[in-house]
N, C-alpha and C positions, 0 to 999 in steps of 0.2 A: 793223736797227732795234732788236732785242732788246738788243744791246750799247749802243746809244744811249740806250735807256730806262733801263737799269741805271745808266750813267754819269750821266744827267740826275738820277735819283733820289738818287745819292750826292752830286752837286753841291748839290741842293736841300737835303738834310739838313745838309751841311757848311756851307751858307750861313746856316742857321738856328742852327747851333751856335756862338753868339756867346760871347765871353769872359764869365766870370762877372760879373754886375753885380747891383746891388740890385733885387730884384723887388718890385713893389707889395705892400704889406701889406693884403690884403683878406680878407673873410670870405665863405665860399661857402655857400650853401644847397643841400644835397644831398638834397632832398626829391624825391619822384616828380614833383610839379608842375614843379620847376626842371629836372629831367632832360628832361621832355617840351618845355618851352619852349626849352631849349638845343638839343634835336633839331631843333626847327622852325627855329631860327636857322641851324643848320649845313646842313641840307638845302636851305633856301631861299637862303642867301647863299654859304657856303663851298663848297658842291658845285658852284658855277658853275665852279670850277677844280680843286678837290681831290676826291679819291675817298676812300672808306673801304672798302678791299678786304676787310677782315676782319670787317665788319659786314654782315649780311643784312637785307633789308626785315622778315623775320619777327622779327628780334631787336628791332625797335622796339616790338613788342607789350609787351616788359618795361618800357618807359618810358611806357606808357599810351596808345599809338595804337590806335585802334579798327580794325576791319576795313575800314570805309568809309574812314577817313582813309588807311589804308595803300593801298587800291586807288586812291585819288585820287593819292597820292604816287608810287607806282611805275608807274603807267600800264600799258604793255604788259610790264614786267619782272615776272618770277616772284617769289614770296615768298622763295625761296631764292637769289635773285641778290644779289650785292653791291651796295652803294651806289656807283655810278660816277658820275663827273662828266660833265657834258654836253660838256665840252671834251676832245677826243681828244688822244692824245699828240702827234700830228702838229700839231695846232692850237696846242697849248701851246708846242712847240718853236719854232714860227714866231712866236708872240707874245712869249714870254718867254726863249727860248733854252734852256729845259729843262722837264722834266715837273714840275709842282708836287708836292712830297712828299705821300704818302699820309698821312692824318690818323688812321688807326685807332690807331697806336701813338705818336702824337705826345706824349701826355701822359707816357708812360713814357720816351720817348727823350730828353726835356729835363729837366734838373735844375730842380726847382721845380714840375713838372707843370702843374697848372691855374694856378698863379701866373704861371709863364712865359708861358702862352697869354694870360692876361689883360693882362699887362704888355706883351707884344708888340703886341696889337691896340689898346691904349690909349696907345701911345707915338708915334702920328703927330701931327706938328706942322707948321704952315705958317709960313714965314719972311716977311720984309717984302716980298719979291718975289712972294709967292704960291706958292712951291715947297714941296711937300709931301715930307717925309722921316720916316724912323722913328728916333727917338732911341735905341731900344734896339739897333737894327742899322742904322746909316746905309748907304745903298745897297741896302737891301732891294728886291728887284724886285716883291714882292707889293704891289699898290696898296692904298690906303686904302679898301677895299670898303665900309665903314660911313660913310665921309666924316666920320670922327671930328674930323679937324684943323679942318674948317669949322663944326663944331657949336658952339653957344653953351652956356652952363652947364646950362640946363635940358635941352637935347637930350643933352648928354654924360651926364647922370645917367641918362637912358633907355638910352643906348647902352652905359653901363657895366654896367647890369643885364643887358642882352642878352648882353654879353661873358662876364659872370660864369656865366650859365646855359650858354652854349656851351662855356665852359671845363670846367664840371662834366660836361656830356654827353660831351665828348672824354676826360675822365678815365675816365668809365664805359666808354666805347668801348674803351679800351686794355685793359680786363679786364671784359668784361660778365658773367662768371660768377663774379666774386669773392664776391658775396653767397651764391650757392648753395654755393660751396665752404666758406665759413665755417659755413653751417648744417649741412652734412654733417660738418665737422670737429668740431662740438660733439657730435654723435651718436657719431662714431668715439671721441673721447676718453672719453665716458661709457661706451661699450662696454669700452674698455681698463680703465677703472677697476673696473667690475663683474667683468670676467674676472679681473683681478689679485686681487680680494677672493676670488672663488671658488677660485682656485688656491691662495691662501693657506689657506683652510679645508681644502681636499683635502690640502695638505701636512701640516697639523697632525693630521688624522685619520690619515694614513698613518704618520707618525712616532710617534703615540700607541700604535700596535700593537707597536712594537718594544720589546724589553726594555731597561731602563736599562743604561748601561755599567757593567762590572765594575770596581770600584776596584782598583788595583794597589798 
């Protein structure tokens, strides 16, 4: 089963690795509120099939979840448990023929990141016969979980906002400690600048003690 799971994951990523196409030009709000809204969309909708193996429930505190909200969300799962889908690998293979790809690194694995995710989820359309397909990737096995193809203009505006928030959250999930690294990097660079200046002063003081060179 382990080999089957690995093969299914590879097939899942390969299926989503579509040829380069024009992605939707949208602006993303990367505020704490948007991150939390996106997390709520992902945990309530996307996690029906997809897992986030590299994100723990404790990590959601960084995007504004309170202890009470986390307790309600995780149920019997521990705070240090990963966000796993309610659909097991066996159920997924039976339903879809493969295990849906993990979403933790999806934004980094796809060119365009959040723009790719947004375009993929808003590319579902319904033809004259009522058949739903994805224009970005025809034949995609992932269903239209948001029912985007059947939504009217007003409903689509709401869904597009939810997708933008979800894309921003998945972008954050692909590197949840990026902000912390940047903050530490500023201190490190400042330390190196101060250290370089001090070493320069020491160098001048040492060389000042030496006699001037003798002219020949």
